[in-house]
C-alpha positions as CSV (number, residue, x, y, z in Angstrom):
1,X,-5.2,-19.7,8.7
2,X,-2.7,-16.7,7.7
3,X,-2.6,-13.3,9.8
4,X,-3.2,-10.8,7.7
5,X,-5.1,-7.0,7.5
6,X,-6.4,-6.4,3.6
7,X,-7.9,-3.1,2.3
8,X,-9.4,-1.6,-0.8
9,X,-9.5,1.5,-1.4
10,X,-10.6,4.1,-5.0
11,X,-9.8,7.2,-5.6
12,X,-11.1,9.1,-8.5
13,X,-9.5,10.5,-11.9
14,X,-6.7,12.9,-11.9
15,X,-6.2,12.5,-8.1
16,X,-3.0,11.2,-6.3
17,X,-3.1,10.1,-2.4
18,X,-1.1,10.0,0.4
19,X,-1.7,7.3,2.8
20,X,0.6,5.7,5.5
21,X,-0.1,2.3,6.1
22,X,0.1,0.5,9.1
23,X,2.8,-2.1,8.4
24,X,6.1,-3.9,10.1
25,X,8.2,-3.5,6.9
26,X,7.9,-2.4,3.1
27,X,8.5,-6.4,2.3
28,X,4.8,-7.4,4.4
29,X,2.9,-5.1,2.7
30,X,1.4,-6.3,-1.4
31,X,-0.4,-4.7,-3.4
32,X,-2.5,-6.7,-5.4
33,X,-0.7,-9.8,-6.2
34,X,3.1,-7.6,-6.6
35,X,5.1,-6.2,-3.5
36,X,5.0,-2.2,-3.1
37,X,8.0,-1.8,-5.0
38,X,6.9,-3.4,-8.0
39,X,3.4,-2.4,-8.2
40,X,1.7,0.1,-10.6
41,X,0.7,3.5,-9.7
42,X,2.1,3.1,-5.6
43,X,5.1,5.2,-4.8
44,X,7.0,4.8,-1.6
45,X,7.6,7.9,0.0
46,X,9.5,6.7,3.2
47,X,9.2,3.9,6.3
48,X,9.1,4.8,9.6
49,X,8.1,2.9,13.0
50,X,5.5,0.4,11.9
51,X,4.1,2.3,9.0
52,X,5.4,3.1,5.4
53,X,4.2,5.9,3.6
54,X,3.0,6.0,0.0
55,X,1.7,8.0,-3.1
56,X,-1.0,6.2,-4.7
57,X,-2.7,6.9,-8.3
58,X,-5.5,7.3,-9.3
59,X,-7.2,3.6,-9.2
60,X,-8.2,1.0,-7.1
61,X,-5.5,0.0,-5.3
62,X,-5.9,-3.6,-2.9
63,X,-3.2,-3.1,-0.5
64,X,-2.6,-6.8,1.8
65,X,-0.4,-6.3,5.0
66,X,1.2,-9.2,7.0
67,X,0.6,-9.2,10.7
């Protein structure tokens, strides 16, 4: 059994959203099946202690963060 947290977020057309995702490292988070660095509609703004700052385009995003 994997230890992970999943999020599903939907944003309306013509918007972008800043999101702080709680994750130790960028490599522990995925959008859909892709690493954040390769996910469409996702831009990494920065990393802090235990968090990743993202900018998301409109649409539905499904994140999985390994604990």
